[in-house]
C-alpha positions in Angstrom: 90.9 90.7 53.9 93.3 88.7 51.7 95.9 91.0 50.2 95.9 88.7 47.1 92.5 90.1 46.3 92.3 93.1 44.0 91.4 96.5 45.3 88.1 96.5 43.5 87.1 93.4 45.5 88.4 94.7 48.8 86.5 97.9 48.6 83.3 95.9 48.5 84.2 93.1 50.9 86.8 94.3 53.4 84.1 95.2 55.9 82.4 91.8 55.7 82.9 91.0 59.4 80.6 94.0 60.3 78.0 93.2 57.6 74.4 92.2 58.5 71.4 91.1 56.5 71.2 94.5 54.7 72.9 94.3 51.2 72.8 98.1 51.0 74.1 99.2 54.5 71.4 100.8 56.6 71.6 104.4 57.9 71.4 104.8 61.6 71.3 108.3 63.0 71.0 107.2 66.7 73.5 108.8 69.0 73.1 106.4 71.8 72.5 102.6 72.1 70.9 100.3 74.7 73.3 98.8 77.2 73.6 95.0 77.3 71.7 93.3 80.1 73.7 92.2 83.2 72.4 89.1 85.0 70.9 89.4 88.5 73.5 89.0 91.3 76.5 89.7 89.2 78.6 92.8 88.4 80.5 93.7 85.3 81.1 96.8 83.3 78.9 97.0 80.2 82.0 97.6 78.1 83.8 94.5 79.4 85.6 92.9 76.5 84.7 95.7 74.1 87.3 96.8 71.6 86.9 100.2 69.9 88.9 99.0 66.9 86.7 96.0 66.3 83.5 96.8 68.2 80.8 94.1 68.5 78.3 96.6 69.7 78.0 100.4 70.1 77.3 102.7 73.1 77.6 106.3 72.0 78.2 107.7 68.5 81.2 109.8 69.5 82.9 106.5 70.2 81.7 104.2 67.4 78.9 103.6 65.1 78.4 100.8 62.6 78.9 102.8 59.4 82.0 104.6 60.5 83.6 101.4 61.7 82.9 99.8 58.3 84.4 102.9 56.4 87.5 102.9 58.6 88.0 99.1 58.1 87.9 99.6 54.3 90.1 102.6 54.3 92.6 100.9 56.6 92.7 97.9 54.3 93.1 100.1 51.2 96.2 101.8 52.6 97.6 98.9 54.6 97.2 100.6 57.9 94.7 101.8 60.5 92.2 104.5 59.5 90.0 107.0 61.3 87.4 109.3 59.8 86.7 112.9 60.8 84.3 115.7 60.2 86.6 117.2 57.6 90.1 117.0 56.2 91.0 120.0 58.3 89.8 118.2 61.4 91.9 115.1 60.5 95.0 117.3 59.9 94.6 119.1 63.3 94.2 115.8 65.1 97.4 114.5 63.5 99.2 117.6 64.8 97.9 116.9 68.3 98.9 113.3 68.0 102.4 113.9 66.9 103.1 117.1 68.9 105.9 118.4 66.7 108.5 120.9 67.8 108.8 122.2 64.3 106.9 121.7 61.1 108.6 121.7 57.7 106.3 122.6 54.9 106.1 124.6 51.7 103.2 125.8 49.6 100.2 123.5 49.1 96.7 123.8 50.5 96.4 127.2 52.1 93.9 125.9 54.7 96.6 123.8 56.3 98.8 126.9 56.9 95.8 128.4 58.8 95.5 125.2 60.8 99.1 125.4 61.8 98.4 129.0 62.9 95.6 127.8 65.1 97.6 124.9 66.5 100.3 127.4 67.6 97.7 128.9 69.9 98.0 125.8 72.1 101.7 125.2 71.2 103.1 128.8 70.9 106.7 127.5 70.7 106.0 125.6 67.4 108.2 126.8 64.6 107.6 126.5 60.9 110.6 125.8 58.6 111.0 125.0 54.9 110.9 121.5 53.5 114.6 121.7 52.6 115.8 123.1 56.0 117.9 120.9 58.3 115.8 118.7 60.5 116.0 117.6 64.2 114.5 114.9 66.3 110.9 115.8 67.1 110.3 117.7 63.8 107.5 116.9 61.4 107.6 117.1 57.6 104.2 117.8 56.2 104.4 116.9 52.5 101.5 117.5 50.2 101.7 115.5 47.0 100.4 115.9 44.5 100.5 119.6 45.2 97.4 121.7 45.3 96.5 123.5 43.0 99.0 122.5 40.2 99.1 118.8 40.7 102.9 118.6 40.8 104.3 115.4 42.2 106.9 115.5 45.1 109.4 112.8 45.9 108.0 111.0 49.0 111.0 108.6 49.3 113.4 111.6 49.4 111.6 113.3 52.2 111.0 110.1 54.1 114.7 109.3 54.2 115.5 112.9 55.2 112.9 112.8 58.1 113.8 109.4 59.5 117.6 110.1 59.3 117.0 113.0 61.7 114.6 111.2 64.0 111.7 113.2 62.6 108.2 112.1 61.4 106.6 112.6 58.0 102.9 113.0 57.2 101.6 113.0 53.6 98.6 114.9 52.5 97.6 112.6 49.6 94.2 114.1 48.9 94.8 114.6 45.2 96.0 111.1 44.6 94.7 108.4 47.0 95.4 104.7 46.5 95.4 103.0 44.1 97.1 106.0 42.3 99.8 106.2 45.0 100.3 104.7 48.5 102.7 106.8 50.7 103.1 103.9 53.1 104.9 102.0 50.4 107.4 104.9 50.4 107.8 104.8 54.2 105.5 107.6 55.3 104.4 107.6 59.0 100.9 109.1 58.5 98.6 109.7 55.6 95.8 112.4 55.5 93.0 112.9 53.0 90.2 115.3 52.6 87.6 112.6 52.0 85.2 115.2 50.6 87.3 114.9 47.4 88.0 111.7 45.6 87.0 109.2 48.4 83.6 110.8 48.6 83.6 111.6 44.9 80.1 113.0 44.5 80.4 116.5 45.9 78.0 115.7 48.7 80.0 114.8 51.8 82.3 116.7 54.1 84.8 114.4 55.8 88.5 113.6 56.4 90.7 110.6 56.9 93.9 109.9 58.9 95.7 106.6 58.4 98.6 105.4 60.6 100.8 102.3 60.7 100.1 100.8 64.1 97.2 100.0 66.5 99.0 102.0 69.2 99.0 105.2 67.0 95.4 104.5 66.0 94.2 104.2 69.6 95.9 107.5 70.5 94.2 109.2 67.6 90.9 107.6 68.6 91.2 109.1 72.1 92.0 112.5 70.7 89.0 112.3 68.4 86.8 111.2 71.3 87.9 114.2 73.3 87.8 116.8 70.5 84.5 115.5 69.2 85.5 116.0 65.5 83.9 112.7 64.3 82.2 112.3 60.9 78.5 112.2 61.3 76.4 109.0 60.7 75.0 110.3 57.4 78.5 111.3 56.2 79.9 107.9 57.1 77.1 106.2 55.2 77.8 108.4 52.1 81.5 107.5 52.3 80.6 103.8 52.6 78.4 104.1 49.5 81.2 105.9 47.6 83.9 103.5 48.5 82.1 100.7 46.6 82.8 102.4 43.2 85.9 104.3 44.2 88.5 102.4 42.1 86.3 102.7 39.0 85.9 106.4 39.5 89.5 107.3 40.3 90.8 105.2 37.5 88.5 106.8 34.9 89.3 110.3 36.2 93.0 109.7 36.2 92.9 108.4 32.6 90.7 111.3 31.5 93.0 113.9 33.2 96.2 112.4 31.6 94.6 112.6 28.2 93.2 116.1 28.7 96.5 117.4 30.1 98.5 116.0 27.2 96.0 117.6 24.8 96.1 121.0 26.6 99.9 120.8 26.7 99.9 120.7 22.9 97.7 123.8 22.8 100.2 125.5 25.1 102.9 124.8 22.5 100.9 126.2 19.7 101.8 129.9 18.8 99.2 132.7 18.6 97.6 132.7 15.2 97.9 128.9 14.8 95.5 126.2 15.9 95.8 122.7 17.2 92.9 120.3 16.8 90.5 123.2 16.1 91.7 125.1 19.2 93.5 128.5 19.1 97.1 128.8 20.2 98.4 131.7 22.3 95.8 131.0 25.0 97.5 128.7 27.4 101.1 129.3 28.6 101.7 126.2 30.8 100.2 122.9 31.9 101.2 121.1 35.1 100.5 117.4 35.4 102.4 114.4 36.8 102.5 112.8 33.4 104.2 115.9 32.0 106.7 116.3 34.8 110.4 116.1 34.3 112.1 112.9 35.4 115.5 114.6 36.0 115.3 114.5 39.8 113.0 111.5 40.2 110.6 109.4 38.2 107.0 110.2 39.3 105.6 107.2 37.5 107.3 104.9 40.1 105.5 106.7 43.0 102.2 106.8 41.0 102.0 103.2 40.2 98.2 103.4 39.6 98.2 106.6 37.5 98.3 110.3 38.0 96.0 112.7 39.8 92.9 114.0 38.0 93.5 117.5 39.4 96.0 119.8 37.7 96.7 123.4 36.9 97.0 125.5 33.8 98.5 129.0 33.4 96.6 131.1 30.9 98.4 133.7 28.7 96.7 136.5 30.6 94.3 137.3 33.4 91.5 138.1 31.0 91.6 134.6 29.6 91.7 133.1 33.1 88.7 135.1 34.2 86.6 134.4 31.2 87.4 130.7 30.3 85.5 129.2 33.4 82.4 131.1 32.3 82.6 130.0 28.7 81.9 126.2 29.0 78.7 124.3 28.5 79.6 121.2 30.5 82.5 122.2 32.8 81.4 124.1 35.9 83.2 127.0 37.6 83.4 126.0 41.3 85.8 125.3 44.1 86.7 121.9 45.4 87.7 118.8 43.4 87.4 115.0 43.1 83.7 114.7 42.1 82.4 112.8 39.1 81.7 116.1 37.3 84.5 118.2 35.9 85.2 121.5 37.6 87.4 124.4 36.9 88.4 127.2 39.3 90.0 130.6 38.8 92.3 130.1 41.8 92.5 133.8 42.8 89.0 133.4 44.2 90.2 130.8 46.8 93.7 132.2 47.4 94.5 135.8 46.6 98.2 135.0 46.6 97.8 132.7 43.5 98.7 134.0 40.1 95.7 135.7 38.5 96.3 133.6 35.4 96.1 130.2 37.2 93.2 127.8 36.8 92.7 124.5 38.5 91.0 121.7 36.7 89.4 118.7 38.5 88.5 116.1 35.8 85.5 114.0 36.2 84.2 110.8 34.5 82.6 112.4 31.4 83.7 111.2 27.9 87.1 112.6 27.1 86.1 113.8 23.7 83.2 115.7 25.1 85.6 117.4 27.6 87.9 118.4 24.7 85.0 119.7 22.8 84.0 121.9 25.7 87.5 123.3 26.0 87.6 123.9 22.3 84.3 125.8 22.6 85.5 127.8 25.6 89.0 128.7 24.2 87.6 129.8 20.9 84.9 131.9 22.7 87.5 133.8 24.9 89.7 134.6 21.9 86.7 136.0 19.9 85.5 137.9 23.0 88.9 139.5 23.5 89.2 140.4 19.8 86.0 142.5 20.1 87.3 144.6 23.0 
């Protein structure tokens, strides 16, 4: 696809070489496909000339199917690399570990599930050591950098860690789930691998479980493809179709969500600066202690706006003044739903202690959807007033 074309166009047309007469791509749930006919008196393998990266036919769904090939083509084009899709973000992350085979992993905080994945990976690589992001690196190490950081949405400096990794002969993988392109593209910063939970913004409708890994070269892609073939952690045909549907409107959704989140975070930040007994825009002060968001982040160490050329994440954290407010606010809305996960078109809020007992009991994570921003503010205004009134009656 021509790189001069805008991302909105490429999301719809990057897979054109695999398109057929169906305008809306068809769903095929077949796991196996008819072999091509071989003429009488001749011998050749049925896969002669077949390329798993650009398949002109399919044999078995653990290898390739039409919808997954189209999704991978679009995602590869979106990132400027080579993409594979998986049954979940966790499956993608585990496969990347198998592909890279690090001696040590440098990481800090972030998605708790990945820490569990590393623990399981150590069962087959018991000599693996885990070190901190800022520890000294050696050749063969891997930096696993999550940015923006779950659950707060804080932005980490990819360029800094890329330089650190490559200077030591190490690799760096970026979990960019909370801000996929066009918000940021870690390949532009020099990353070696990008991983997403596609269940989040790429899927965008809270109805698909899938993951993505993107690499820079065909060679790396083919190694990951063989690992996926052997582990069998492919995305299913229906999941692939749901991702293909979602990608068509992806840039429209993520842009609206990012804009909404930036406006909402700015508004909530003003509330956090409002003292108890005072109000801001009809909303009581003394309820929110802190708001994290890339747009509010200090620029002393680095400027996150350079990394986030397309806008900031639509997921961010707020710290309430006390655990009572954190517990009651998610139950006090009319529009916003108390649930885990993120990235869907609907706005969600989660009291994080339900997902990770190590998190502060005052911490809430907000995943902003595509609703009208004034309606979201009105729902927060309703909820914050409700919890203050409820506490006053105790």
